[in-house]
C-alpha positions in Angstrom: 2.3 37.9 -4.2 -0.3 38.0 -7.0 -0.8 35.4 -9.8 1.8 36.9 -12.2 4.4 37.1 -9.4 3.6 33.5 -8.5 4.1 32.4 -12.1 7.4 34.2 -12.3 8.6 32.8 -9.0 7.7 29.2 -10.1 9.3 29.7 -13.6 5.9 28.8 -15.1 5.4 32.0 -17.1 7.6 30.9 -20.0 5.7 27.6 -20.5 2.2 29.2 -20.8 0.4 29.1 -24.1 -0.9 32.3 -25.7 -4.4 31.4 -24.4 -3.2 30.8 -20.9 -1.3 34.1 -20.9 -4.5 35.9 -21.9 -6.4 34.2 -19.1 -3.6 35.1 -16.6 -3.6 38.7 -17.7 -7.4 38.9 -17.3 -7.2 37.3 -13.8 -4.5 39.7 -12.6 -6.4 42.7 -13.9 -9.9 41.7 -12.6 -9.2 40.4 -9.1 -12.4 41.9 -7.8 -14.5 39.8 -10.2 -12.3 36.7 -9.9 -13.0 36.0 -6.2 -16.7 35.5 -7.0 -16.5 34.2 -10.6 -17.0 30.7 -11.9 -14.8 28.8 -14.3 -17.4 29.4 -17.1 -17.5 33.1 -16.4 -13.7 33.4 -16.8 -13.8 31.3 -19.9 -16.4 33.5 -21.6 -14.6 36.7 -20.6 -11.3 35.5 -22.1 -12.9 33.8 -25.2 -11.4 30.5 -24.1 -12.6 27.2 -22.6 -13.2 26.0 -19.1 -10.5 23.4 -19.7 -8.0 26.1 -20.5 -8.8 28.0 -17.2 -8.4 24.9 -15.1 -5.2 23.9 -16.9 -3.8 27.4 -16.1 -4.7 27.0 -12.5 -2.9 23.6 -12.3 0.2 25.0 -14.0 0.3 27.7 -11.3 0.3 24.9 -8.7 -3.3 24.9 -7.7 -5.5 21.8 -7.4 -8.2 23.7 -9.3 -9.9 27.0 -10.0 -11.5 27.1 -6.5 -8.0 27.0 -4.9 -6.8 29.8 -7.3 -9.7 32.0 -6.2 -8.9 31.5 -2.6 -5.3 32.5 -3.3 -6.5 35.7 -5.0 -8.8 36.5 -2.2 -6.1 36.0 0.4 -3.6 38.0 -1.5 -6.0 40.9 -1.8 -6.7 40.8 1.9 -3.0 41.3 2.6 -2.5 44.1 0.1 -5.5 46.2 0.7 -5.3 49.2 3.0 -7.8 51.5 4.6 -7.2 55.0 3.2 -8.4 56.6 6.4 -5.9 54.6 8.4 -3.1 55.6 6.0 -4.0 59.3 6.3 -4.4 59.0 10.1 -0.8 57.6 10.2 0.4 60.6 8.2 -1.6 63.0 10.4 -0.1 61.4 13.5 3.4 61.7 12.2 2.8 65.4 11.4 1.1 66.4 14.6 3.4 64.4 16.9 6.5 65.9 15.2 5.2 69.4 15.6 4.1 68.8 19.2 7.5 67.5 20.0 9.1 70.6 18.5 6.8 72.9 20.4 7.1 71.1 23.7 10.6 69.7 23.4 13.9 71.2 24.4 15.0 74.7 23.5 16.7 74.5 20.1 18.6 77.8 20.4 21.8 75.8 21.3 21.8 73.7 18.1 20.8 76.7 16.1 23.8 78.6 17.4 26.1 75.7 16.6 24.8 75.5 13.0 24.9 79.3 12.5 28.4 79.7 13.9 29.9 76.6 12.2 32.8 77.0 9.8 31.4 74.1 7.8 28.1 72.2 8.4 28.6 68.5 7.6 25.6 66.4 6.9 25.6 62.6 7.2 22.6 60.3 6.6 22.4 56.7 7.7 20.0 55.6 5.0 19.1 56.4 1.4 15.8 58.2 2.2 17.5 60.2 4.9 20.2 61.1 2.4 17.7 62.5 0.0 16.3 64.7 2.8 19.8 65.8 3.8 20.5 66.8 0.2 17.5 69.1 0.1 18.5 70.5 3.5 22.0 71.2 2.3 20.6 73.1 -0.8 18.6 75.3 1.6 21.6 76.0 3.7 23.8 76.9 0.8 21.0 79.0 -0.7 21.1 81.2 2.4 24.9 81.6 2.6 25.9 78.7 4.8 28.8 76.4 3.9 27.3 72.9 3.9 28.7 69.6 2.8 26.9 66.3 2.4 28.9 63.2 3.3 27.4 60.4 1.2 28.3 57.4 3.3 29.7 56.2 6.6 32.9 55.1 4.9 33.5 58.5 3.5 32.8 60.1 6.9 35.4 57.8 8.4 38.0 58.5 5.7 37.5 62.3 5.9 37.0 62.6 9.7 40.4 64.4 10.2 39.2 67.3 8.1 36.3 68.0 10.6 37.3 70.3 13.4 35.8 71.7 16.6 34.8 74.8 14.6 32.5 72.7 12.4 29.3 70.8 13.2 28.2 67.3 12.1 24.4 66.7 11.7 23.5 63.0 11.6 20.1 62.2 10.0 18.9 58.8 11.2 15.8 56.8 11.8 16.7 54.5 14.7 19.7 56.5 15.9 21.4 53.1 16.3 22.8 52.3 12.8 25.8 50.0 13.3 29.3 51.1 12.5 29.3 54.7 13.8 30.6 53.9 17.3 34.4 54.6 16.6 33.6 57.6 14.4 31.5 59.2 17.2 34.2 58.4 19.7 36.8 60.1 17.5 34.7 63.2 17.0 34.0 63.5 20.7 37.7 63.2 21.5 38.4 66.2 19.2 35.4 68.2 20.6 33.5 68.2 17.3 29.8 69.0 18.1 27.3 66.5 16.8 23.5 67.0 16.3 21.4 64.0 15.8 18.0 64.1 14.0 16.3 60.8 14.7 12.9 59.2 15.3 14.2 57.5 18.5 16.4 59.0 21.3 17.5 55.6 22.8 20.0 54.7 20.1 23.7 55.1 20.7 24.1 57.7 18.0 21.5 59.9 19.7 23.0 59.2 23.1 26.5 60.2 21.9 25.3 63.4 20.3 25.5 66.9 21.9 21.9 67.6 20.8 19.0 65.4 19.6 15.9 66.6 17.7 13.3 64.0 17.2 10.5 63.3 14.7 7.7 60.8 14.4 7.9 57.9 11.9 5.1 55.4 12.0 5.8 52.0 10.4 3.1 50.5 8.2 3.0 46.7 7.6 2.7 45.9 3.9 1.9 42.2 4.1 3.8 39.0 3.1 4.9 40.2 -0.4 7.2 42.8 1.2 10.2 41.9 3.4 9.9 45.0 5.7 7.4 47.6 6.8 7.1 51.0 5.1 8.4 53.9 7.2 7.5 57.4 6.1 10.0 60.2 6.7 7.3 62.9 6.6 8.2 63.8 10.1 11.9 64.3 9.2 10.9 66.6 6.4 8.8 68.6 8.8 11.7 68.8 11.3 14.1 69.9 8.6 11.7 72.6 7.3 11.2 73.9 10.9 15.0 73.8 11.5 15.6 75.8 8.3 12.9 78.4 9.1 14.2 78.7 12.7 17.8 79.1 11.5 16.8 82.0 9.1 14.9 83.8 11.9 17.8 83.2 14.3 20.3 84.5 11.6 18.1 87.6 11.0 17.9 88.4 14.7 21.7 88.0 15.1 22.2 90.4 12.1 19.9 93.0 13.6 21.7 92.8 16.9 25.0 93.2 15.2 25.9 89.5 15.8 26.5 88.7 12.2 24.4 86.6 9.7 25.2 84.0 7.1 24.8 85.1 3.5 26.6 86.7 0.6 29.6 88.6 1.8 28.9 87.7 5.5 30.9 85.4 7.8 28.4 82.8 9.2 30.6 82.5 12.3 30.9 86.3 13.0 29.9 87.4 16.5 
């Protein structure tokens, strides 16, 4: 939380004078200088008085300007990140996901399910996963596959009777344990509908109930007290989907060359 956020949270912002607002704006835009500045320095920089600076500090709930400076310094400590560490996290997600794909299980079985499916259903357990699923669906459709994005768990539940054993459901998840999918998965399994789970963790019940699981790396990054939860990048999921798309196209071409059929204009994706 910075000084402006503090003023808003306290309901103080509306009671500030024009001079106090000017000082507040300066303080929020020059935090580097504020942590080492004196009251007189801030007063000169804002063409105000030391009394106005101290009065603003008190309106914001501080005993004085020294306590305000400590708040700014502490707030900056929680919100600053090492660029190298951030890039290392991105590099780790990328490399680990690729290593998992290279050294993981043979993906020929899930590729065959996707290639031969009458309809490829995509369901994401979160908003970010849904955006990734939408792009994956576009790629599938572009290369002749019949893909459908199911926008929510409720719609999956309501339309589950339309999904048959000739189709495939791909679930895009982070934890692989999002609540509420237990009865849906049981229903799909009872009707022999194949399920492929793309998740960062394989221990969740969604992953455990799926026929095939492909994993990616997602490193959480703590953002400090002003944010309620950590940031989790889905860079690994994007890499996994890109690899899956490329592999599917190679598999489709190989099937076509061997007379096994390929998805595309005028072709039946399920042909053998």
